[in-house]
N, C-alpha and C positions, 0 to 999 in steps of 0.2 A: 488726716490722710486724704490726699487729692486723687480724684478719679480722672483718667485720661483715656481718650479713644484715639489710637494711632495706627497708621498704615505700617505694616511690618515688612522689613527686608532683612533676610538672613544671608550673610556672606554674598550680598549682591543679588540674591533671588527674592522676588516679591511674593510674599505668602498670600494665599487666597482668602485671608480673613482680615477684618479690622479688629485689632486687639484692644481689649479692655484691661487697662493697667491701673495699679494703685501705687502712688508715689508717697514715700515717707522720708523726707529729707533728701539724701543722695541715693536712697535705696529705691528699687523699682520691682514690683511684683506683677505677674501676668496670670490670668485665669488658667488653671491647669489644663482644661480641655482645649483652649486656644493655643497653649504652649505646644501641645501635640499636633494640632492642626497646622502649626507653623513649621512642621518638619522635624521636631525634636523627639527624642526618646524620653519617656518619663517613667519614674518608679516611685514607690511609696516614700522613700527617704527624702525626695525633693519637695514633697507637698507640705504646705503649712495651711492652717485654718485661720481665715480672717472673716469674722462674722460667721455666717452660715455657709460660706463657700470655700472651695479648695483653690489655693494660689501657690505660685512658685516664685521665690525671690531670686532674681537673676544674679545678685552678688554672691549667692551661695554656690553657684555653679563654677567649677574650676575652668579657667581659660576663656570665660565669657566676658565680653565687654560690649558697651552700647553707647550710641550717641543719639540724643533726641533732638529733632529739628522742630521746634515749636511753631515756626512759621508755616512749614509744610505739613505739620501734624503727622509726622512719621518718625519711626525709630529704625536705626541701622544697627543690627545685632551681628557681632562677629563671634563665631563659636568654632571650636575644634570639630572636625568631621565625626569624631567618636561619639559626640553628643547627639548627632543627627540620625534620623531613622534610616534604616536600610531599604533601598529600592531594589526589588528583585524582578528580573525580566527573563521569561522563558522563551528560547528561540525555537522550541519545538512547535512546528506548524501543524502537526497532526492533531485532529480533534476527534474525540470519540463519537461515533454514530451508532445508535442502537440498532443492532442487526436483528433480523427476524426472518421467518419463513412461514408462508401460508400453506394451507392444505393443497396437495396436488399429486399427480403421478406422471411419470415419464418413461417411455421406452425408446432407447436409442439403439440403432443398428448400423453396423459397418459391413456392407455386403461386398466381398472380394472374390474375383474370379480371374482365372488365367487359362489361356488356350493357345495351341500352336497348330497350324495346318500341317497335314501329312502325318505319317505314322511315327516318324523320328523327329518330332519338333523340339523346339527349345524348351518348352514348358509342358509338363504333364497337365492334362485338363483338370481343373479343380474349381470348386465353388464352395465358399464358406461364409459364415456371418458371425461377427462379434456382437453379442447382445448385452445390453446394460439396462436393467429395470430399476426404477426408484419410486419410493413413496416418501414424500416429505411433508412435514407438518411443523407447527410451532413448537412441538415437543421433541421430535426425533426425526432422523433420516434413515430409512431402510433401503438397502441396495443389494442387488444380486447381479452378477455378470457371468457370462459363459461363452463357449465357442461351439457353434453348430456347423458340422461338416456335412454339406448337402450331397457330396459325392460318395460319402462313406455311410450309406444307408441312413442318412439323417442323424448320425451319431452326435450327441450333445455332451459336452464336458463342462461341468460347473467350475468356475474359477473362484470367485469370492462372493460371500454372502455375509451381511452384517447389519446391525441396527446400532446407530450412534446417538447418544444423548449428550448434548453440549450444554455446559453451564458457563455462559459467557462471562458473567460478572467475576467469577473466580478463575477463569481460564482453565477449566477442567473438562475432560471428555471421558465418557463411559462407553466402551465398545463391547458389544456382544456379537460374537461370530468370528469371521476370519480377519486376520490382520498381521502386523509385524511386531515382533518384540522391539523394545526400545532400550536405550542405555548409553553409556559413554562411548566415545569413538573407538576405544580399544576392545570393544565387545562386538562379536559378529551377530548380525540380526538373524531372525528365524521366522519363517512363516508358520502361523499356528491358527487354530480355531479354539475359541474359549472366551475369556473375559479380560478386559484391560481397562484400568483406571489410570489416567495420566494427566499431567499438566499439558496444556495445549495453548501455548502463547500465540498461535496464529489466530485464535478467537478474538484477541485484543491487539490489533496492530498499533494502537496508540500507546501501548505500554512498552517502554524501552527496557529491555532485559540486561543489556550490557552496561558497564560503567560509562557515565557521561562526563564530559569535561565541564568544569565550572571556573569562572574567573570573578574576582571581587577586587574592589579598589576604593579607597576613601577619596572623595572629591570635595575640595574645599570651596570652590566657586562654581557657578553655572558653566557647563562645558558641553562640547559636542563629543560623543563617543562613536568611534569607528572600530569595527571588529574585522580582522583579517584572518582567514583560515588558509594556510599554505599559500600566502601571498595574494589571495583573492578577497576583496571586500565583500562580506556577506551580511553586514548589519550596520545600521547607523541611526542615531537618535540623539536628541538633546537630553541632558541629565541635570538634576538639581543637586545642590550640596548635600553631602551625606555619603553613606556607603552604597556603592552600586555593585550589584551581583548579577552576573549573567549565568543562567542555567541552560542545560541541554544544548550545548554548542554543537553546530552542525559539522562534525568532523567525519572524515572518511575512514574506512577500515585501514589499519596500519598506523604508521608513524605520521604525526601531524605537528605542525607548529602554529599555535594560536597567538595572535597579538591583539591587544586592546590598546588603542591610542586615544587619549583624552586631550582635547584642544580647548583651552579656556578663551575668554573673550579678548584677551591680549595677544592671542596667538601662541602662547607657550604650550608645548606638547609634552605629555607624559606617556610613557609606553610600559605596558605590562606584557610579558611574554610567558607562554606556557607550552612546553613540549608535552605532547600527550599521545599515548598509544591506545588505539581502539581495536577491540576484537570481540566477535560474537561468541568466542569460546570461553570468555569470562562472564560470570554473572555479577550484576551489581550487588553491593553489600546488602545483605538481608534478603536477597531474592533466592527462591527455592524452585528447583525443577525435580520432578519425580515421575516414576511409572511403576505400576504393579500389574503383572499379568499371570494368568494361570490357564492351562488348557492342554491341547494336544498338537504336536507338530504336524504340519502338512507334509505328506509324502507323495511322490509322483505327481506334483503339481503340474497342471496343464495336460495330463494324460488320463488321470482318474479323478472323479468328482469327489469322492468321500473316503480318501485314503489318509488316515491319521495314525500317528504313533502313540506311544504311551504318555501318561500324564507328566507334566512338569510345571514348575512355578519359578518366576524370576522377578526381580525388581531392582531399581536403582534410585539413588537420590543424589542431587547436586546442590550445593549451598554456597552462595557468595559470602565468604567470611569477611572479606573487605573488597574494595574495588580492585585490589591487586592479587587476591588469592581466592580460588574456587576449589573446594574439596568435593570429591565424588566417591561413592561407594556402590558396589554391585554385588548381588548374590543370586544364585540359581540352584535349583535342586530337582532331581528326578529319581526314579527308582534305581538304586545302585550308583548314584552320582550326586556330588555336591561341589559347588565351586563359587568363587567370588573374587573380589579385588577391591583395593582402595587406591585412589589416585588424587592428584592435585594438578592444577594449572596455575602457574605463577607468572606474573608480569615482572620483567626485569627492566625497570626504568622505561626508557624509550627504545631499548634495544629489541624488545619483542617478548615472546612467551617461551616458557619451558614447561613441558607437559610430561608427567611421569605416573606410573602405576605399578603396583605389585599384585600378581595374580597367583591363585592357588586353586587346586582341585583335589578331590579325593573320591574313592569309590572302589568298585571291583577291580579297576585297572591299576590301583595304587594311588599314591600321593605324588603330586607334581607341583612345581613352582614355575612361574614365568614373570616376565617384567616387560614394561614398555617405557620408552623415553622418546621425546620429540621436542623439536625447537621450531620457532616461527619468527620471521621478521618480514614485515611488509612495509616497504618504503616507497617514496615517490619515484625513484629511479632504480632501486635495487631491492630485490626480494629474495629471501632464502628460507627454505623449509626442509626439514628432514626428520626421520624417525626410525627407530629400530624396535621391533617386537620379537621377543624370544620366548619360546615355550620349551621347557625341559622335556626329557625323553618320556616322562610319565604325565606331563601336563595335558589335560584335555578340557576343551571348552564345551558348552552346552550343545552347540551345533554338531560337533564331532560325535557326541553321544548318540545322535540320531542319524548316523551314517553320512554326515557331511564330510567333505575332504578333510584330511588330517590337519590339525593346527600347524601353521607354518612359521618358520623364522623368516622375517622379512625386514629388509632395509630399503629405505627410499630417501631420495634427495632430489631437490629441484632448486633451480636458481633462475631468476629473471633479471635482466639488465636493460634499463632504458637508456638508449644512446642519443636521445633527442632527435634531431632531424636525420641522424644516421640510422634510425630504426630501433628494433627491439631484438634481443637475443634471449632464448630460453634453453636451458639445459636440464635434463632429467635422467635419473638412473634408478632402477628398481631391481633388487636382488632378492631371490626367493629360494628357500630350501624346504622341501617337504620331507616328512619322516620316511626314510627308506629310499629317497630319490636323490639324484645328483642336483647340486645347486645350479640355478640359472640366473642370468642377469640380462637386462635390456637397457641400453643407453640410447638416448635420443637428443637431438638438437634441432632447433628451429630459429631461423633468422628472417625477419621481415622488415621491409622498408617501403615507405611511400615515396616514389620517385617523381610523381606528378600529382600533387594533391588536388589541383584544379580539375583534372580529368579523372581522378580516382585511380591512377596507375600505381599498382603495387607489385613488388617483387619479393618472393619468398624462397628460401632454400631450407630443406629439412632432410634429416637422415636418421637412421637407426642402425644399431648393431646388436645381434643376439649372441651373447658369449657362450651359450650352451649349444645352440644349433649352428653356430659359426655362420649365421646368415647376416646379410646387410642390405640396406636399400637407401636410395636417395631420391628426392623429388625437387625439381625446379619449377616454379609456377610464376606466371605473369598474368595479371588481371587488370582490366580497365573498364570504365563505364562508357556506354554510348546512349545518346538520347537522355530522357529523363528517368527511365525505368529499366534500362538494359545493362547487362554486365557480361563480359567475356573473360573466360579463364583458359589459358593455354598452359599445358603441363608436359614436362619431360621427366620420365621416371626411369631409374635403374634399380633393378632388384636381382642381386646375385648374378650380375653380368648380363641380364636381359634388359633390352631397351624397349620402352613403350612411350608413344606420344598420344596426346589427346587434346581436343578442343571442345569447350562447352560454352554455349550461348544461352543466357537466361533473359527473360523479358517479363513485363507485367503491364496489365492494362491500367489506364489512368485512374479508374475507380478501385484498383487493387483487388478486384474480384477474380481475375483470371491471370494465372501464371503459366508460362510455357518454358520449355527447355529443349534444346537440340544438342546432342553430344556425339562426337565421333572419335574413334581411337584406332591406332595401328600398333601392332606388336605381335604377340604370339598368334592372335587372330584379329582380323579387322572387325570393327563393330560400329554400328550406327543406332542411335536411339532418339526417339521423339516422344515427349510427354507433355501433358497439360493438366492443370488443376483449376477447376472453377468452383467458386464459393458463392452460391446464391442465397437468397433469404429463406428458401424452403428446403434446399438440399445442397450437398457438396458432391462433385464428380471429379474423378481422377482417371486418367487413361495413359497407357504407355505402350509403345511398339518398339521392340528390340529386334535387331538383325545382327547376328553374331555368327561368323564362320559359315555363312550360307544358310543358316536356319533363322526362322522368324518366330517370334512369340508376342502375344498380346496380353496385357494386364489391365484390369478395370476395377474401379472401386466406387461405391455409392454410399454416402453417409447421410443419415437423417435422424431427427428426433420427433417423436409424437408426444405431445404434452396435453394432459387434461388439467385445466385449472380455470377457476372463476366461471364454472358451469359451461365450459365449451372446450372443443378440441383445437389445438394449434399444431401446425406442421412447420418445422423449422430445420435449418441446417443443424449439424451435430452440436449439441450443447454440452460443453465439457465441465462447466462449473456453474456460477450463479447466473440468474436471469430475472427479468421482471416482465409482468404483463401490465402495460400502460392502459388505463381505462379513463377516457375523456368523456364520460357521461353520455355515451351514445353518439357523439359528434364524429361524423365521417370526414376523412381527408385532412385531418389535422397533422401537421408535420411534427415529428418527435426527434429530439436530439439527445445523444449520450455524450457528455463531456464536450459540448459545443460541436459535435459531429452528427450530421443528419443521418438517421438510421432507418427512416421509413415514415409512412403515413398510416393513420388509423383506418380500420376497415369499416364495413357497413354497420358493425355493432359498436363502433367507437373504441376498438381495442387494437393494440399492437404488441406482439411479443418481441422483446429486446434481449438477445443473448449477449454474452461477452462481458458481464459485470464482474468486477473484482469482489470476492467474498470478504465480508466483515469490515470493509472500508467504504467511505461515502462515495457513491457514484451519482453524478449530477444528471438528473433526467429533466428535460425541459420540453414544453409544448409551445407552439407558435400561436399566440392569441389572434393574429391576423387571419388565421384560417377559420375562426369561429364566425357564426352568423352575426349580423349587425345587432340583433336584440339579445345577444348572449353576454353573460357576465361571468368572469372567472377571476377569483381573487388571488390565486396562487398559480404561477406559470412554471415554476421549477421546484424540484425536491431533491434532497440528498437521501439516497436509499442504500442500504447495506444488506444484501442477501447473505444467507449462510451457505457454507460450502455444499455443493451438490443439490441445492434447493432453489426455490423461487419465491417471489412475492408479488402482490398486486399493488401497483402505484396508481392511486385514484386522484384525478383532478376534477373537482366539483365544478360543474358548469350549470348556471341557472339562467334560463331564458326569461327575460322580463320585457314588458311592453315599454317602449321608449319612443320619443319623438323630438323633433327640433321645432320649438315653439317660438313664434315671433310676437312680441308684445309692443303695444302702443298705449299711451295714456289718452284720456278723453280730449286732450288738446292736440292729438295727432302726432306727438313726439314720442321717441323711445325713452324708457326709463334709463338712468345713467348706467354706463358700462361698469361692471364691478358690483352691482347691486346683488344682495342675497336673495336667492330664489329657493323657496321651500314648498314642496308638495305636501298638502295636508295629509296627516297620518303617515308621513315618511320622515325618518330620522335625519337623513343626510341633507345638508343644504348644498345648493348648486350656485354657480356664479353666472350672472348675466353678461353675455359678451357684447360686442359691438352690434349696431343695427338692431338692438332689442332682441337678440337671439339667445336662447337658452336650450341646452341639451337636457331634457327632462327624463329621468329614469324612474322606474317603479310606478308607472301609470296603472291605476286600478280600473276595473270594469265600470262602465257607466260614467257618471259625471265626476269630474275632478276639480279641486280648488287649488290654485297656485297663488302663493303669497310672495310678494316682492317688496323688499325693504331697502332703503338707502338712508344716509344721514338726514336728509331734508324731508323725507316722506315715505309713504308706503301705498301699495295698491293690491287689489285682488283680481285675478282672472279666472273665469270658469270655462271649462271645455269638456267635450265628450271624448272618451277613449277612442283612438283610431283603431282600425283593423290590425291584427297581428301581421308582421312582415319579417321574414328571415333574410331577405335579399337586400333591402334598403331601409333607410330610416325615414319614417313618415314625417311630413312637415305640416304643421298646424299654424293657422293665423294668416294675417295679423289678428291678434285678439285684443279687445279693449280691456285694459287693466284699470279698474276703477278704485277710488279710495274706499 
């Protein structure tokens, strides 16, 4: 048996290994591990034992042929794609970033006031404050909000108070306190106070909950793959022979057309097409969503702090049975009441979704039944949705049990039509019938077209009709841009025969911190308004002056957050969600960027509070190393950070000040050592490179005397020098020093 070492080519692709073969007459065997390294699939049935090794005889593989070129010491193997390994590529660019929250506290307030001169002014004098207090930590987030009326004897009304524990890895949240009930779309939500355990997919934005599109194709020879989604190329790469699979295709909501085009080296093209419908209302196969809550419904919310009803419990579960079918179930109970329902969402090919549910309730009011049915189609140029929910005479949902408005029969329909350059048309109709009341319906239509894209000129026409009140209205609007940040709106409206005209001019400063608006109207009464909104780093301000029918009114608003974190107090404009405190090791004046956008400079303590971070996703925070002292060393200039919702974290950039100098070296013959020589400071790990003119930037200089070793292929030498004084502003220069052998 002859041993051969050959370069391997499979269907025209050069494998990254030199194969070890055994030849026995016309038969040829390859080592099993190298068979797999050459792009083949292998299984136990293929393997034969030769000596003490595992080998695979090529003649035992169906469809495989080969040609050995003894002169080139290579082998060309031709094999069917089914024998080759599958190559899978994920097009999902989202990457998980570990979210966290550090210990801290925050008080945000929104102080609002209004006033009018004279006794019969436009606004009654008033002063109030919305308050939001939070404590956040690595383990939980506690929050409480309320409304303080400073004109009504300082009356305070608590709105919501809760403690939330998030379990990020399993996408679950436990809430203690005030919140909303959850459930399918055909269930009304309810404010309550109690306990809730629920799936919370927002904790893991990297998890795709909806079904995703996949494409696969067998490739016989090396080819170029191009992926087109709705006619737009979104991915391209070279692929080797075998089965190619694309996962997590970047499709849009609604109907999509995905095309994979393979072009081989001869220019021959092969196309694979996949129509695909995507919707967040479907769960991917095997995905589960759930919620369980128990507590007491909130009554008189916004008027009383602690008005709760009687105990109830509810829960729901949704399960993706397949990528085309999601089942849902819901149940709720309270004293004298029990109810629930089952439903399903089904994908009908590329046409869209059908949604349905059966509902039932029982209790003191009797037994009742209801049902819900809905449809959805979202396309590139045509969209249609509709639904009908019916509750029988005795059907009651949980919200109605606690004095919410009676369950209604409701029908809704909407249609959107894209007309290309001719604009967009949207139609909608909503019909409602409450128990014991006459039915009512509202129809509306909107048409909008861009008549001058270069200048942002838009024209829109909208109207509505109320079938119960016999009312109607129409609005004609013209808008256009001026300058870089300005916009003008001109409107003409008709409402039940009354005519009103208005003009609105909006503008914005170049740094987008200040917005202003001037508005004037004529109709039932002439009106003029002027308002401005300024967003600073430490606070936000809003002001408005109205003059209507000879009366004048003034409104004002101040928004600010006070944050205690990292052992100090920060004052910021209102913080709605995530934020970070950037700490650059005490270095003042260092510029900080969020997603490549400059947001400020560090203060005297080397810190800067950066609001506006997206929770649970990676936010890129970067510092400018050019703002650091000459003797400072920073190994990391940017980080991806993910705060948790409602919390903050500290982002630290370690800066180490070290003694450094620019050293000039000469040999005993008065010449410089060769450029490119290795320069090493004794007791220092990292080697440096000698530049031209014998200059080396030496870092890590210790106190007292230092030894510098220089080496090049033809020789070596040593220089001794004393440490220079520390300097933050400039790099000390030493030398010329004699570098002796």
